[in-house]
PDB file as gemmi writes it, atoms N, CA and C in Angstrom:
CRYST1    1.000    1.000    1.000  90.00  90.00  90.00 P 1                      
ATOM      1  N   GLU A   1     310.867 184.272 213.596  1.00  0.00           N  
ATOM      2  CA  GLU A   1     311.671 183.875 212.419  1.00  0.00           C  
ATOM      3  C   GLU A   1     312.462 185.075 211.884  1.00  0.00           C  
ATOM      4  N   ALA A   2     311.802 186.215 211.760  1.00  0.00           N  
ATOM      5  CA  ALA A   2     312.492 187.406 211.250  1.00  0.00           C  
ATOM      6  C   ALA A   2     313.602 187.841 212.205  1.00  0.00           C  
ATOM      7  N   ALA A   3     313.335 187.733 213.488  1.00  0.00           N  
ATOM      8  CA  ALA A   3     314.341 188.128 214.477  1.00  0.00           C  
ATOM      9  C   ALA A   3     315.559 187.216 214.387  1.00  0.00           C  
ATOM     10  N   ARG A   4     315.306 185.943 214.136  1.00  0.00           N  
ATOM     11  CA  ARG A   4     316.418 184.994 214.042  1.00  0.00           C  
ATOM     12  C   ARG A   4     317.283 185.314 212.825  1.00  0.00           C  
ATOM     13  N   LYS A   5     316.627 185.697 211.733  1.00  0.00           N  
ATOM     14  CA  LYS A   5     317.368 186.070 210.521  1.00  0.00           C  
ATOM     15  C   LYS A   5     318.235 187.296 210.802  1.00  0.00           C  
ATOM     16  N   GLU A   6     317.666 188.247 211.527  1.00  0.00           N  
ATOM     17  CA  GLU A   6     318.414 189.464 211.853  1.00  0.00           C  
ATOM     18  C   GLU A   6     319.624 189.125 212.721  1.00  0.00           C  
ATOM     19  N   GLU A   7     319.432 188.209 213.657  1.00  0.00           N  
ATOM     20  CA  GLU A   7     320.546 187.793 214.516  1.00  0.00           C  
ATOM     21  C   GLU A   7     321.676 187.212 213.684  1.00  0.00           C  
ATOM     22  N   LYS A   8     321.313 186.387 212.701  1.00  0.00           N  
ATOM     23  CA  LYS A   8     322.341 185.775 211.850  1.00  0.00           C  
ATOM     24  C   LYS A   8     323.088 186.838 211.057  1.00  0.00           C  
ATOM     25  N   GLU A   9     322.365 187.838 210.568  1.00  0.00           N  
ATOM     26  CA  GLU A   9     323.011 188.899 209.785  1.00  0.00           C  
ATOM     27  C   GLU A   9     323.971 189.705 210.658  1.00  0.00           C  
ATOM     28  N   ILE A  10     323.554 189.980 211.892  1.00  0.00           N  
ATOM     29  CA  ILE A  10     324.418 190.727 212.810  1.00  0.00           C  
ATOM     30  C   ILE A  10     325.665 189.904 213.128  1.00  0.00           C  
ATOM     31  N   ALA A  11     325.484 188.613 213.349  1.00  0.00           N  
ATOM     32  CA  ALA A  11     326.619 187.734 213.639  1.00  0.00           C  
ATOM     33  C   ALA A  11     327.569 187.687 212.447  1.00  0.00           C  
ATOM     34  N   ALA A  12     327.011 187.656 211.244  1.00  0.00           N  
ATOM     35  CA  ALA A  12     327.846 187.609 210.042  1.00  0.00           C  
ATOM     36  C   ALA A  12     328.662 188.893 209.909  1.00  0.00           C  
ATOM     37  N   LYS A  13     328.026 190.033 210.163  1.00  0.00           N  
ATOM     38  CA  LYS A  13     328.738 191.315 210.088  1.00  0.00           C  
ATOM     39  C   LYS A  13     329.832 191.375 211.151  1.00  0.00           C  
ATOM     40  N   TYR A  14     329.541 190.891 212.358  1.00  0.00           N  
ATOM     41  CA  TYR A  14     330.522 190.898 213.432  1.00  0.00           C  
ATOM     42  C   TYR A  14     331.725 190.047 213.050  1.00  0.00           C  
ATOM     43  N   ASN A  15     331.453 188.861 212.479  1.00  0.00           N  
ATOM     44  CA  ASN A  15     332.545 187.980 212.069  1.00  0.00           C  
ATOM     45  C   ASN A  15     333.373 188.621 210.964  1.00  0.00           C  
ATOM     46  N   LEU A  16     332.714 189.347 210.060  1.00  0.00           N  
ATOM     47  CA  LEU A  16     333.421 189.997 208.961  1.00  0.00           C  
ATOM     48  C   LEU A  16     334.353 191.079 209.507  1.00  0.00           C  
ATOM     49  N   VAL A  17     333.874 191.852 210.459  1.00  0.00           N  
ATOM     50  CA  VAL A  17     334.706 192.897 211.067  1.00  0.00           C  
ATOM     51  C   VAL A  17     335.891 192.262 211.781  1.00  0.00           C  
ATOM     52  N   LYS A  18     335.634 191.171 212.504  1.00  0.00           N  
ATOM     53  CA  LYS A  18     336.691 190.485 213.233  1.00  0.00           C  
ATOM     54  C   LYS A  18     337.748 189.965 212.257  1.00  0.00           C  
ATOM     55  N   LEU A  19     337.284 189.412 211.131  1.00  0.00           N  
ATOM     56  CA  LEU A  19     338.202 188.865 210.132  1.00  0.00           C  
ATOM     57  C   LEU A  19     339.069 189.967 209.533  1.00  0.00           C  
ATOM     58  N   LYS A  20     338.460 191.118 209.238  1.00  0.00           N  
ATOM     59  CA  LYS A  20     339.225 192.222 208.652  1.00  0.00           C  
ATOM     60  C   LYS A  20     340.253 192.746 209.649  1.00  0.00           C  
ATOM     61  N   ARG A  21     339.883 192.836 210.914  1.00  0.00           N  
ATOM     62  CA  ARG A  21     340.837 193.302 211.926  1.00  0.00           C  
ATOM     63  C   ARG A  21     341.993 192.319 212.033  1.00  0.00           C  
ATOM     64  N   TYR A  22     341.672 191.027 211.956  1.00  0.00           N  
ATOM     65  CA  TYR A  22     342.702 189.991 212.038  1.00  0.00           C  
ATOM     66  C   TYR A  22     343.665 190.113 210.861  1.00  0.00           C  
ATOM     67  N   GLU A  23     343.115 190.351 209.649  1.00  0.00           N  
ATOM     68  CA  GLU A  23     343.962 190.491 208.465  1.00  0.00           C  
ATOM     69  C   GLU A  23     344.869 191.712 208.590  1.00  0.00           C  
ATOM     70  N   LEU A  24     344.319 192.830 209.085  1.00  0.00           N  
ATOM     71  CA  LEU A  24     345.127 194.038 209.263  1.00  0.00           C  
ATOM     72  C   LEU A  24     346.232 193.780 210.280  1.00  0.00           C  
ATOM     73  N   PHE A  25     345.922 193.045 211.335  1.00  0.00           N  
ATOM     74  CA  PHE A  25     346.897 192.728 212.375  1.00  0.00           C  
ATOM     75  C   PHE A  25     348.020 191.876 211.793  1.00  0.00           C  
ATOM     76  N   MET A  26     347.677 190.918 210.939  1.00  0.00           N  
ATOM     77  CA  MET A  26     348.683 190.033 210.354  1.00  0.00           C  
ATOM     78  C   MET A  26     349.578 190.796 209.373  1.00  0.00           C  
ATOM     79  N   GLU A  27     349.020 191.803 208.691  1.00  0.00           N  
ATOM     80  CA  GLU A  27     349.804 192.574 207.729  1.00  0.00           C  
ATOM     81  C   GLU A  27     350.796 193.501 208.428  1.00  0.00           C  
ATOM     82  N   ALA A  28     350.425 193.996 209.581  1.00  0.00           N  
ATOM     83  CA  ALA A  28     351.255 194.961 210.304  1.00  0.00           C  
ATOM     84  C   ALA A  28     352.585 194.339 210.748  1.00  0.00           C  
TER      85      ALA A  28                                                      
END                                                                             
């Protein structure tokens, strides 16, 4: 259960980084 929670947190952070890169790309 704890490992699954950690996986979700890592996935959320990855998605956040991807979203920020996408926003920077759109602004450029």
